[in-house]
C-alpha positions in Angstrom: -17.5 186.3 17.2 -18.5 189.9 17.8 -16.1 191.8 20.1 -17.8 193.3 23.3 -18.8 197.0 23.1 -16.3 199.5 24.3 -16.9 201.0 27.7 -16.7 204.4 25.9 -20.1 204.2 24.4 -22.1 205.8 21.6 -23.7 208.2 24.0 -20.5 210.2 23.9 -21.3 210.9 20.2 -24.9 212.0 20.9 -26.2 208.6 19.8 -28.8 206.7 21.8 -29.4 203.9 19.3 -32.4 201.7 20.1 -31.8 199.3 17.2 -29.0 196.8 16.8 -25.4 198.0 17.0 -22.5 195.8 15.6 -19.2 196.5 17.3 -15.9 195.8 15.6 -17.1 192.9 13.5 -14.3 190.9 11.7 -14.2 190.8 8.0 -16.1 187.4 7.5 -19.0 188.7 9.5 -19.0 192.0 7.7 -19.0 190.2 4.3 -22.1 188.3 5.5 -23.8 191.5 6.5 -23.0 193.2 3.2 -24.5 190.3 1.3 -27.5 189.9 3.5 -28.3 193.6 3.3 -27.7 193.7 -0.4 -25.2 196.4 0.0 -22.9 194.7 -2.5 -22.1 191.4 -4.3 -19.5 188.8 -3.6 -17.0 188.1 -6.4 -15.7 184.7 -7.4 -12.6 185.4 -5.2 -14.5 186.6 -2.2 -14.0 190.3 -2.7 -17.0 192.6 -2.1 -18.2 194.6 -5.1 -20.1 197.8 -4.3 -21.3 200.8 -6.2 -21.2 204.3 -4.8 -23.9 205.8 -7.0 -23.7 209.4 -8.2 -20.4 210.2 -6.4 -17.5 208.1 -7.7 -14.8 210.4 -6.5 -14.1 213.0 -3.8 -16.2 216.2 -3.4 -13.5 218.8 -2.4 -15.9 221.7 -2.7 -18.1 220.1 0.0 -15.4 219.8 2.6 -15.4 222.2 5.6 -13.5 222.7 8.9 -15.1 224.2 11.9 -13.6 227.5 12.8 -13.2 227.5 16.6 -10.7 227.3 19.4 -6.9 227.2 19.1 -7.1 225.5 15.7 -8.6 228.7 14.2 -5.2 230.3 14.4 -3.4 227.4 12.8 -5.6 226.2 9.9 -4.9 227.3 6.3 -8.3 228.9 5.6 -9.5 229.2 2.0 -10.9 227.0 -0.7 -9.2 223.9 0.7 -10.3 224.4 4.3 -13.6 226.3 4.1 -14.7 227.7 7.5 -17.8 226.2 9.1 -19.8 228.0 11.8 -19.6 226.2 15.2 -23.3 226.7 15.9 -24.2 225.2 12.5 -21.9 222.2 13.2 -23.8 221.6 16.5 -27.1 221.7 14.6 -25.8 219.4 11.8 -24.3 217.0 14.4 -27.7 216.8 16.1 -29.5 216.1 12.8 -27.0 213.4 11.7 -27.2 211.8 15.1 -31.0 211.7 14.9 -30.8 210.1 11.5 -28.3 207.5 12.6 -30.4 206.7 15.7 -33.0 205.3 13.4 -30.6 202.9 11.7 -28.8 199.7 12.6 -25.2 200.8 13.2 -21.8 199.4 12.5 -18.9 200.6 14.7 -15.2 200.0 14.2 -12.7 201.0 16.7 -9.4 201.4 14.9 -6.2 203.6 14.9 -4.1 205.8 12.7 -0.3 205.9 12.9 2.0 202.9 13.1 4.3 204.6 15.6 2.8 204.5 19.1 4.1 207.9 20.0 1.9 209.5 17.3 -0.9 207.0 17.1 -4.5 208.3 17.2 -7.3 205.9 18.3 -10.3 206.5 16.0 -13.8 205.3 15.7 -16.1 205.0 12.6 -19.8 204.8 13.2 -21.7 204.1 10.0 -25.1 202.9 8.8 -23.3 200.8 6.2 -21.6 197.4 6.7 -19.4 197.8 3.6 -18.0 201.1 4.7 -17.2 199.4 8.0 -15.3 196.7 6.2 -13.5 199.3 4.1 -12.4 201.1 7.3 -11.3 197.8 8.9 -9.2 197.1 5.8 -7.7 200.5 5.6 -6.9 201.5 9.1 -4.9 199.9 11.9 -6.7 197.3 14.0 -5.9 197.3 17.8 -5.6 194.0 19.6 -9.0 192.5 20.4 -8.2 192.6 24.1 -7.7 196.4 24.1 -11.1 197.2 22.4 -13.0 197.4 25.7 -10.9 200.3 26.8 -10.8 202.0 23.4 -11.3 205.8 23.7 -11.3 207.5 20.3 -9.5 210.7 20.0 -11.3 211.3 16.7 -14.6 209.9 15.5 -16.3 209.8 12.1 -20.1 209.8 12.0 -20.8 208.4 8.6 -24.3 208.8 7.1 -24.1 208.3 3.4 -27.9 208.2 3.2 -28.4 211.5 4.9 -28.8 214.5 2.6 -28.0 218.0 3.8 -30.2 221.0 3.2 -27.8 223.8 2.2 -30.2 226.5 3.3 -30.6 225.0 6.7 -27.2 223.3 7.2 -24.8 225.9 5.7 -23.4 223.4 3.2 -22.9 223.9 -0.6 -24.9 220.8 -1.6 -26.5 217.7 -0.1 -22.9 216.3 0.3 -20.9 217.3 3.3 -17.5 216.5 4.9 -17.2 218.6 8.1 -14.3 218.3 10.5 -13.9 219.7 13.9 -10.3 219.4 15.2 -11.3 220.8 18.6 -14.1 218.2 19.2 -12.3 215.3 17.5 -15.3 214.7 15.2 -16.1 214.5 11.5 -19.5 214.4 9.9 -19.8 212.8 6.5 -23.1 212.5 4.5 -24.7 212.6 1.1 -21.9 210.5 -0.5 -21.0 206.8 -0.5 -17.5 207.2 -1.9 -15.3 205.6 0.8 -12.3 207.8 0.0 -14.0 210.6 2.0 -13.5 208.6 5.2 -9.9 207.9 4.5 -9.0 211.5 3.5 -10.9 213.1 6.4 -8.6 211.2 8.8 -5.5 212.1 6.7 -6.5 215.7 7.1 -6.6 215.2 10.9 -3.0 213.8 10.8 -2.0 216.7 8.5 -3.2 219.0 11.3 -1.7 217.3 14.3 1.7 216.0 13.3 3.4 219.1 11.9 2.6 220.9 15.1 4.7 218.2 16.8 7.6 218.6 14.3 6.6 215.5 12.3 6.2 215.8 8.5 2.9 214.3 7.3 3.1 213.2 3.7 0.9 212.1 0.8 3.2 209.4 -0.4 3.8 205.7 -0.6 6.9 204.0 0.9 8.8 200.8 0.5 11.9 199.2 1.8 14.7 197.5 -0.1 16.5 194.2 0.9 19.2 196.3 2.7 16.6 198.3 4.7 16.8 201.4 2.5 13.6 203.3 2.4 12.1 205.1 -0.7 9.2 207.6 -0.8 6.8 208.2 -3.7 4.9 211.4 -3.6 2.0 212.0 -6.0 -1.7 212.7 -6.4 -4.2 210.0 -7.4 -3.4 208.2 -10.6 0.3 209.1 -10.7 1.5 205.7 -9.6 2.2 205.9 -5.9 0.6 202.5 -5.1 1.9 200.8 -8.4 5.5 201.9 -8.0 5.7 201.2 -4.3 4.1 197.7 -4.8 7.3 196.1 -6.0 7.9 192.3 -5.7 11.5 193.0 -4.9 11.0 195.6 -2.2 8.7 195.4 0.8 5.7 197.7 1.1 5.5 200.0 4.1 2.4 201.7 2.8 0.7 203.0 -0.3 -0.5 206.5 0.5 -0.1 208.3 3.8 3.0 208.5 6.0 4.8 210.5 8.7 8.5 211.3 8.9 9.6 211.7 12.5 13.1 211.8 14.1 12.8 208.0 14.3 12.2 207.6 10.5 9.2 206.9 8.3 5.9 205.4 9.5 2.6 204.4 7.8 -0.6 206.0 9.0 -2.7 203.1 7.7 -3.0 199.3 7.7 -4.3 198.9 4.2 -4.2 200.2 0.6 -6.7 202.1 -1.6 -5.5 201.4 -5.1 -6.9 202.4 -8.5 -7.8 199.2 -10.5 -8.8 200.4 -13.9 -6.9 198.3 -16.5 -4.8 196.7 -13.8 -2.3 194.2 -15.3 -1.4 190.9 -13.6 1.9 191.1 -15.5 3.0 194.6 -14.6 1.1 195.1 -11.3 1.1 191.6 -9.8 1.1 192.7 -6.1 -2.0 194.8 -6.5 -3.6 192.2 -8.8 -3.4 189.5 -6.1 -4.7 191.8 -3.4 -7.7 192.9 -5.6 -8.7 189.2 -5.7 -8.3 188.6 -2.0 -11.2 187.7 0.3 -12.7 190.7 1.9 -11.2 193.3 -0.4 -13.7 196.1 -1.2 -14.1 196.9 -4.9 -15.7 200.2 -5.6 -17.5 200.7 -8.9 -15.7 197.7 -10.5 -17.9 195.9 -13.0 -18.7 192.2 -12.3 -20.4 189.5 -14.4 -23.4 188.6 -12.3 -23.3 184.9 -13.5 -19.6 184.0 -13.3 -18.9 186.7 -10.6 -15.7 187.5 -12.3 -14.6 191.2 -12.2 -13.7 193.1 -15.4 -10.9 195.5 -14.4 -10.9 197.0 -18.0 -14.5 198.2 -17.8 -14.8 201.9 -17.1 -18.5 202.2 -17.8 -19.3 203.3 -14.2 -16.2 205.4 -13.7 -12.5 205.6 -14.6 -11.9 205.9 -10.8 -12.5 202.2 -9.9 -10.9 201.4 -6.5 -9.8 198.5 -4.3 -9.6 198.8 -0.5 -7.6 196.0 1.0 -5.6 195.2 4.1 -1.8 195.1 3.9 -2.1 191.5 5.0 -3.2 190.8 1.4 0.3 191.9 0.3 2.9 189.1 0.6 5.9 191.4 1.1 4.7 194.1 3.4 6.5 195.5 6.5 4.3 194.4 9.4 5.7 197.1 11.7 4.6 199.8 9.3 7.8 201.8 9.7 11.3 202.1 8.4 14.5 204.2 8.5 14.9 207.7 7.1 14.4 207.6 3.4 17.5 207.5 1.1 15.6 208.2 -2.1 12.5 210.4 -2.7 10.4 210.4 -5.9 8.0 213.2 -6.9 5.5 211.6 -9.4 3.7 213.7 -11.9 1.3 212.6 -14.7 2.2 215.3 -17.1 -0.6 215.4 -19.7 1.3 217.9 -21.8 4.0 215.3 -22.5 7.0 217.7 -22.1 8.5 216.8 -18.7 11.3 214.2 -18.8 10.5 210.7 -17.5 13.2 211.1 -14.8 15.3 214.0 -13.6 17.5 214.7 -10.5 16.5 217.7 -8.4 18.7 219.9 -6.3 17.5 220.7 -2.8 16.2 224.1 -4.0 14.4 222.4 -6.9 13.0 219.8 -4.5 11.4 222.5 -2.5 10.1 224.3 -5.6 8.6 221.3 -7.2 7.2 220.0 -3.9 5.3 223.3 -3.4 4.3 223.5 -7.0 2.9 219.9 -6.8 2.3 219.8 -10.6 0.3 216.9 -12.1 -2.8 216.2 -14.1 -6.0 215.3 -12.4 -7.2 212.1 -14.0 -10.9 211.3 -14.9 -13.2 210.4 -12.1 -10.9 211.1 -9.1 -13.0 214.2 -8.2 -16.6 215.1 -8.8 -16.9 217.2 -12.0 -13.8 215.9 -13.8 -14.4 215.0 -17.5 -12.6 212.5 -19.6 -9.5 214.6 -20.4 -6.8 215.1 -17.7 -6.7 218.6 -16.2 -3.4 220.3 -15.4 -3.3 221.1 -11.7 -0.8 222.5 -9.2 -1.5 220.8 -5.9 0.8 222.0 -3.2 2.9 219.2 -1.5 1.3 216.7 -3.9 -1.8 216.7 -1.6 -3.3 220.2 -1.3 -6.9 219.0 -0.8 -5.8 217.3 2.4 -3.5 220.0 3.9 -4.8 221.6 7.1 -1.9 224.0 7.5 -0.2 226.4 5.1 1.8 224.4 2.5 5.1 226.0 3.5 4.8 224.4 6.9 5.2 221.0 5.2 7.8 222.2 2.6 10.0 223.6 5.3 9.9 220.3 7.3 10.7 218.4 4.1 13.6 220.6 3.2 15.0 220.3 6.7 14.8 216.5 6.7 16.2 216.1 3.2 19.2 218.2 4.2 19.7 216.4 7.5 19.4 212.9 6.1 21.0 213.6 2.7 18.1 212.1 0.7 18.3 212.1 -3.1 15.2 213.6 -4.9 14.0 212.7 -8.4 11.1 214.0 -10.5 9.4 211.2 -12.4 6.9 211.8 -15.2 4.5 208.9 -15.3 2.3 210.8 -17.8 2.6 211.3 -21.5 5.4 211.1 -24.0 5.7 211.8 -27.7 2.9 214.4 -27.4 0.2 215.5 -25.0 -3.0 213.7 -24.2 -4.7 212.6 -27.3 -1.5 212.7 -29.4 1.2 211.0 -27.4 0.9 207.9 -25.2 1.2 207.2 -21.5 4.7 206.3 -20.4 5.3 202.6 -20.5 5.2 201.2 -16.9 8.2 198.9 -17.4 10.4 201.9 -18.4 9.3 203.8 -15.3 10.0 200.9 -13.1 13.4 200.5 -14.7 14.2 204.2 -14.1 13.1 204.0 -10.5 15.1 200.8 -9.9 18.2 202.4 -11.4 17.9 205.5 -9.2 17.4 203.2 -6.1 20.4 201.1 -6.9 22.7 204.0 -7.6 23.1 203.2 -11.3 22.4 206.8 -12.4 25.0 208.2 -10.0 27.9 208.6 -12.5 25.9 208.6 -15.8 26.4 211.7 -18.0 23.6 214.2 -17.8 22.2 217.1 -19.8 20.2 220.1 -18.6 16.7 220.4 -20.0 16.4 224.0 -21.4 12.8 225.0 -20.3 12.7 223.8 -16.7 16.4 223.5 -15.9 16.1 219.8 -15.0 19.0 217.5 -15.0 18.3 214.4 -17.2 20.5 211.3 -17.2 21.6 210.4 -20.7 21.5 206.6 -20.1 19.5 204.3 -18.0 19.5 200.4 -18.0 16.6 198.8 -19.9 15.4 202.2 -21.2 15.9 203.4 -24.8 18.0 206.6 -24.8 15.5 208.5 -26.9 12.8 208.0 -24.2 14.9 209.9 -21.6 14.9 213.2 -23.6 11.2 214.2 -24.1 11.9 216.4 -27.1 13.2 213.5 -29.1 9.9 211.6 -28.7 7.9 214.4 -30.4 7.6 214.3 -34.2 7.5 218.1 -34.3 10.3 219.8 -32.2 8.7 223.2 -32.7 5.4 221.9 -31.3 7.3 220.5 -28.3 9.0 223.8 -27.7 5.7 225.7 -27.7 4.1 223.2 -25.3 7.1 223.3 -23.0 7.1 227.1 -22.9 3.4 227.1 -22.2 3.8 224.7 -19.3 6.8 226.6 -17.9 4.8 229.8 -18.0 2.0 228.1 -16.1 4.5 227.0 -13.4 5.6 230.6 -13.0 2.1 231.9 -12.9 0.8 229.4 -10.3 3.9 229.7 -8.1 3.4 233.4 -7.5 1.3 232.6 -4.4 4.4 231.3 -2.7 6.8 234.0 -3.9 6.8 235.8 -0.5 7.3 232.5 1.4 10.5 231.1 -0.1 14.0 232.2 -0.7 15.3 233.7 -4.0 17.2 230.5 -4.5 14.0 228.4 -4.4 12.3 230.9 -6.8 15.2 230.6 -9.2 15.0 226.8 -9.1 11.8 226.8 -11.1 11.3 227.5 -14.8 12.7 230.9 -15.8 11.4 233.3 -18.5 
């Protein structure tokens, strides 16, 4: 049954819709609407299979922030947060509202932030039923009895069928993601990729929380049987969801968290996992969730007769995705929160194949590698990426979503690591035995074994060696992992080729880190690769 409309109506968003409006429909009803409107197909397990068309990843060059009010003095302006004129935002808002007024609308009143002290009530208004289902899966659902009094602090007007006119609207293309922190409003159009909704609201939390002394983090989190919490930082494709989705440990969340004085808390109520070549053997938790009723599968190929999905088929994109509720995960933490983390992992998919699969970081190294945020962007995760991974340095392992200067987050992280005595590890989930095209991707069972050993303290007293190019401390032994795997140089057939590649990557680190040279101590600078 449809929930009653909130007293805080659509007129507050400039909408005066004369057509039907569907308020906070539950998943079964939204599945029916998706099928009836031919927005997607129903798989044999009850998941919804949709296609996003031309845009199968994020469009970071089309994201803007309105430059106005007090936020203008706080935002980290530049290529990540491109300034948008307030008057143009007003005009674009009016045009989007006029467009949406001609459509049936789907409204979901939801929330971001598991801890009540930092929770933000939000609203999604979309012309699309499947995006409404996606949002219902991904964000926190308030109790039904509270919806009538729901007043959003931030609203997303989502118009994937609306195309911007760059000359008229001040955008770079027909795609736009424009956020106004002062008005509590985001406008999204020209793209059906659902990740834009998720990351727009993550950007909002990245603006609000650090100003309250809370670290916002692009990481997954899980909890051990004894209540110990682990964090997994990393960009898309590095293994955040995979490594946190552990049958032995309970999942707090797979992507976005805050770290307050009370501990760690999830921003969301669902997961947005990559599904390409997903394995029921090695990723059983995600596999089960992908086949759950109401899961949204983006650009996953399905047989139209049997309705079975083929998770190995990348003909539409490498960046196939599943958006599912945490309720689809058997061993999740319903409170969405946990204690202060005891162990932190920085995940990097090193396509050059020279970083060790696991290494322990000192506090200064932790700050250096957090600000460096090195990984390789994988195919399909952003518009314009080709088949080969691209080396990238994404500050705080989430630069495209940072609203403030990266050092604001790095300083908070360093302070919390010191206060709570967390161990930090750098984990390479990328290539070994050579770079992309020569070596191979690190075997997931080995990575899981190394992570498990670190979590259980089994690497505490193991002999170590110092890697010569990056100064990283490598354990010489790890249970269930061949010793030669731990030293990246020994996995290469040509040691000289390894040395050349390592020197090249170390030089790239130094070059890219120069932008932070004036913002960190000499000790942090010395913690990175040296000439």
